[in-house]
C-alpha positions in Angstrom: 123.4 92.2 120.3 119.8 91.4 119.7 118.4 91.8 116.3 114.7 91.9 115.3 114.0 90.7 111.8 110.6 91.2 110.1 109.5 89.4 107.0 107.3 91.6 104.9 105.1 90.1 102.1 104.4 91.7 98.8 101.4 93.5 100.2 103.6 95.2 102.8 102.2 93.3 105.8 104.6 91.8 108.4 104.1 88.0 108.2 106.9 86.9 110.5 109.1 88.4 113.2 112.1 86.8 114.9 114.5 88.1 117.5 118.1 86.8 117.3 121.0 87.2 119.7 124.3 87.6 118.0 127.9 88.1 119.0 130.1 90.1 116.7 133.8 90.7 116.6 135.2 94.2 116.6 135.7 95.9 113.2 138.7 97.7 112.0 137.7 101.2 110.7 137.7 101.6 107.0 136.6 104.3 104.5 133.2 102.6 103.8 132.5 101.1 107.2 129.3 100.1 108.8 128.2 101.9 111.9 129.6 100.9 115.3 127.1 99.7 117.9 127.0 103.0 119.8 126.2 104.8 116.5 123.0 102.7 116.0 119.8 104.1 117.5 116.8 102.2 118.6 114.4 101.9 115.6 117.2 102.5 113.0 116.7 100.3 110.0 119.1 99.2 107.3 118.1 97.4 104.1 120.7 94.9 102.9 118.7 93.7 99.9 115.9 91.4 99.1 115.4 88.0 97.5 112.2 86.2 96.5 112.6 82.4 97.1 111.3 80.1 94.4 109.4 76.9 95.2 112.4 75.0 93.9 114.8 76.8 96.3 112.5 76.2 99.2 112.2 72.5 98.5 115.9 72.0 97.8 117.0 73.6 101.1 114.2 71.9 103.1 115.1 68.4 101.6 118.6 68.8 103.0 118.0 70.7 106.3 114.4 70.8 107.4 112.2 68.1 105.6 108.8 69.1 106.9 105.7 68.7 104.7 104.9 72.4 104.5 108.4 73.0 103.2 108.5 70.1 100.7 104.9 69.5 99.4 102.8 72.3 98.0 99.5 70.4 98.6 100.5 69.6 102.2 101.6 73.2 102.7 98.2 74.4 101.4 96.5 72.4 104.2 98.9 73.8 106.9 98.3 76.9 108.9 100.7 78.7 106.5 98.3 78.0 103.6 101.2 77.7 101.1 104.7 76.5 100.7 106.9 78.0 103.4 110.6 78.7 103.4 112.5 77.2 106.3 114.1 79.3 108.9 116.6 76.5 109.6 120.3 77.0 109.1 122.8 74.4 107.9 125.3 73.4 110.6 
């Protein structure tokens, strides 16, 4: 499956888009199940929740998994093309 993720800022503007390929196992039907692949239409959206990352969370994650200046140092991040501290898209292995 290919998923398209969009990061929306507080002004409602899309500030990042990523497309990911994922493989999922089959589900066993249950009373409160998610939709099966064939039940999902192009353009359907599902909101799973939201989280605002604090500067401390961004720095803590980056220090361990993605130690680039725009993730760790607010002054360096302000000089980057992001213009501010940026959460890493890296994932722990």
